[in-house]
C-alpha positions, 0 to 999 in steps of 0.5 A: 232431314226426315227419313220418310215423307208423305201419308194419308193426308196427301191423297190424290184421285185416280181413275184406273180402277174399274168396277162393274164395267165402269171407271171409279175414282180411287184415292191413293197416296205415297210414303217416300223412304230415304236411304242413308245418303238422304236420297229416295230408297223406295216409295210405298203406294197406298190405296183407299178402298171403295173409291173413298178416302179413308173408306171401309177396310182402311188404307191398303199398301198395294205396291212398292216402287224402287226407282233406282232399280226401275221396278215395282213390286205389288202386294196381295192387296193390289187389284188387276187394274192397279197392277196394270196401271202402276206397272206402266210407265204412266203409273210409275211416273205419276208415283214419282211426281206425287212423291216429289210434290209431297216431299216438297210440301212437307219440307216447306211446312217444316221450314215454315214451322221451324225457321231459325234463319228467318227466311221469307215465304218465298225463300222457304218455297224456293228451298223446299223445291230445291231440296225435294229436287235433290232428294229425287235427283236423277243420280238416285232415282232416274236414268240419265237422259239419252244423248242428243243425236248428232246433227249435220251442221253444214248450212251450205248443203240443203240436200243433206239427209236430216239427222235423227231428231233427239227422242225420249229413248232409243226405241221410243217415238220418232217424229214424222219424217221431215225434210230439213230446211236451212239449218243455219242457226244464225239465220232468221229460222227458229232453230235451237242451239246446235240445230237440235230438237226440243222436248218436255219433259226432258225424259219423255218416255216412249210409251207416252203419246205426245204433240209434235210441233214444228215451223214451216216457211210460209208459201203465198198463194200467188207467186211472181210469174203466175196468175190467179187463173193458172195458179194450181195452188191458189185454192188448196193450202195443204198442197202448198206445204210439204213436210219441210221444216224451218226450225226445231221440232218440239215434242210436248206432252199430250194434254186434253185435246178437242176440236170444233168444226163449224160452217157459216149459216145465216137467216135470210128472208125473201117475200113474194115481192122481192122474189118477183122483182129479183127474178126480173132483175136477174133476167135483165142482167143475164140478157145483157151479158148473153147479148153483150149489149149494154146500150139498152140496159136502162130501158130493158130494166124498167120494162122488166120491173113494170112487167113484174109489177103487172104479174103480181097484180094479175096473179093476185088481186089482193096484192094491189091493195098490199102494194099500195099500202107497202109503197105508201108506207115507204114514202112516209116511212111508216108501217101502213101495212101493219096498221091494216092488220096484215104481214107479208110472209118473209119465207125465212130460211137458214142459208149457207154462207161459207166455211169457217176456220178452226182454232186450237188452244193449248195450255202447258205448265213447264216445271224444270226439275234439273238444269238441263230441263230449265235450258230446254224450256227456255229454248222451247219458249224462244223457238215459238216466239222467234217463229211467230214474229214477223221478219223485216225484209231488206230496207225495212220497207216490207215484212215477211210473213211469220213462219207457219206451224204443223201440229200432229198428235203422235201415237206412243208405243208400248214396252213391246211395240213402238208405233214410231212417228205415226199420227194418232188414229183416234185424234183429229189431224190438223192443217198448217196453222198460224200461231195467233197468240203466245202468252208466257206467265213467269209467275203462275203461282202468284209470287216471284220464285227462282232456282238459286245456283253458283253459276252466274250470267257468264256460266253455262248453268241453265237453272241459275235463276230459272223460274220454278214454273212457267205457264204457257198459253198458245192459240193456233189458227188453221190457214184453210177450212176443212172441205168435204174431200179432205176427209177420206172414209176409207182411211184408218184415221179420224180425219180432219 
């Protein structure tokens, strides 16, 4: 085993550097040094100046990270921007990630060039991942994951106070408070084992923003005993839902988020003839309803249409010739009007046709780095799949609607200030959603790779056979459009 891994052939672009008030791309790379036990002792962080790899002035050592001591020391070459970034949890986490990736690539290359055991490419890749993970194992570089908070596992009491969901750190983000639903893990509700909440990464730091997702029981617009006219909840989906969850809350890392709001507008035309006859028809129908007398409907309609035709000819003498050509053309299915060299003004206009519903798509890459994280990823995928599946009712004649989902972008805190469980003030809010599609790619690298282990199917060993990576894609659709009064201008948020 080598004593160091990494170098200038493994640079990555960063955008923490600011020059002349603008963000510039500065490339960095790591050199990882191991101790006598083959674990990470320290990681050096280098910067290529002027935002270019191998640029003027050469590559500079700007920081040394000591993962065991959870500290970073900077050199005189480190700019204020570099100190701020690599001294943050985000920067420290990126250094660890890049160090592990570089170590894995180096081990894989070495095994490929020197392969006395005759390993296949798949076996080489799997061994490289495992060895790199061992080098960066939590026993040498990362503090242990916080213990999961205890939960009340009494399914009979529906009014119990919800136990605090497990969070990345004791002082880290807390989820938006929710009322517990039926927490019986043997029910059809998508609860993970021990009714626990789930998160990825397993050691999610409290300073990071994250996406919070949890399932809720679907509430229909019309319930037995109510009528369409008296149901106060019929036209407002949001009012039908509270924060009562029906399964495990899932915390996922923040990924590029976007929204598209749209309303239905379509082209339509109304020429002079249509306008006149339409007005006549409207007057006839309105008169019948006002008088509540439909006996003379036919004769009244015919009289109104005759009157409309008379008005057209009386107001414009040229219309007589036009009407002749138009209706004669309709009779023989030919455009006689166009052959007269005349076209009627269609009065084309863009008209509002109704609201539209928003959709939100997310793509997550899950890469287990330890057996507990492998189990966590497995449970996250199962909660989504169970929650979106339709449920059979007794007798298997009817189906219950799948669970719906509440999505929220939660604001992270800092080392000094924790903004616990609050909607991010500069990201959009989302109404209750249906999970329309959920796709899992078990081989995102294009080849079948799993972690080995000495466990087995009857052992409690979560990464025995776990895939080395999972690509998960999901699409949510809002149950209700966004209306004008949903967005409050006085509120200190982005609104819907």
